[in-house]
Structures are given as structure tokens and as C-alpha cells.
C-alpha positions as CSV (number, residue, x, y, z in Angstrom):
1,M,89.2,94.0,86.2
2,I,89.2,91.3,88.8
3,N,87.0,91.1,91.9
4,L,88.8,91.0,95.3
5,L,87.6,89.2,98.5
6,F,89.4,89.1,101.8
7,F,88.5,86.6,104.5
8,G,89.1,86.3,108.2
9,R,91.4,88.8,109.7
10,L,92.6,90.0,106.3
11,G,89.2,91.7,106.0
12,D,90.2,93.9,108.9
13,F,93.2,95.2,107.0
14,A,91.2,95.6,103.7
15,K,88.5,98.0,104.8
16,A,89.7,100.8,102.5
17,V,90.7,98.5,99.6
18,P,88.6,98.8,96.4
19,S,86.6,95.7,95.5
20,T,88.2,95.5,91.9
21,L,91.7,95.8,90.5
22,E,93.6,95.3,87.3
23,A,96.1,92.5,87.6
24,S,97.2,89.5,85.5
25,T,98.1,87.2,88.4
26,P,97.3,87.0,92.1
27,A,101.0,87.8,92.8
28,E,100.6,91.0,90.8
29,A,97.4,91.9,92.7
30,R,99.3,91.3,96.0
31,E,102.2,93.5,94.9
32,L,99.8,96.3,93.9
33,L,97.8,96.0,97.1
34,A,101.0,96.0,99.2
35,A,102.2,99.2,97.5
36,D,99.0,101.1,98.4
37,F,98.1,99.4,101.7
38,P,101.4,98.4,103.5
39,D,99.7,96.9,106.5
40,L,97.6,94.6,104.3
41,G,100.6,93.8,102.2
42,R,102.5,92.5,105.2
43,E,99.7,90.2,106.0
44,L,99.3,89.0,102.4
45,Y,103.0,88.1,102.2
46,E,102.7,85.7,105.2
47,P,103.6,82.2,103.9
48,Q,100.4,80.7,105.3
49,V,98.1,83.0,103.3
50,L,96.4,81.1,100.4
51,V,94.8,82.5,97.3
52,S,91.7,81.3,95.5
53,V,90.6,82.1,92.0
54,N,87.0,81.4,91.2
55,K,86.6,79.3,94.4
56,M,89.7,77.1,93.7
57,I,93.0,77.3,95.6
58,V,95.6,78.1,93.0
59,P,99.3,79.1,92.9
60,W,100.2,82.8,93.1
61,D,101.2,82.8,89.4
62,Q,97.8,81.6,88.2
63,P,96.7,83.7,85.2
64,L,93.7,85.9,85.8
65,F,91.0,86.9,83.3
66,E,88.4,89.7,83.2
67,G,85.9,89.1,86.0
68,S,88.0,86.6,87.9
69,E,87.1,86.4,91.6
70,V,90.3,86.5,93.7
71,A,90.0,85.6,97.4
72,F,92.8,85.9,99.9
73,L,92.5,83.3,102.7
74,P,94.4,83.6,106.0
75,P,95.4,80.5,108.0
76,V,92.5,79.0,109.9
77,T,92.6,77.1,113.2
78,G,89.9,75.1,114.9
79,G,89.4,73.1,117.9
């Protein structure tokens, strides 16, 4: 099982999402989430969304291990 976190506006789309999931890569987690939560899935497939595993930005094909923390990060603006 991996632990899921959703930051920024992604959290608004993830209110009914379980906090854990079985997946071997962030890309697989995204696919599984998109299948069950289409509104969230559309947001996660935006090209600006980044993924972090254990607090490090990684590619979507990064291998995951039991207990990995996977965070989905929307684009951020400041000013």
C-alpha cells in the first residue's frame, strides 16, 4: 500500500478518495484514480501536475514500495 496526498486545488477533487492505494508507479496510481474519480483524473493528467514520492519530485514511472508517500502537486503561482 502507498499513502496518497493531494495538494492545492487537487485536494478539492480528492475529498472521497481513500488515503491508501495499491500501485507500483505514480502513473499506475493516477490511472487507477482516474478510473474511479474521473474529475480528479482529468486534473491529474494536466501536464503541469507534478508527483512527489517521499518528498522528492520524481518521474511518473518511479517505482513505488510498500509505505511510499505519493503526493500530487498542482501548478503554483505567486506574486
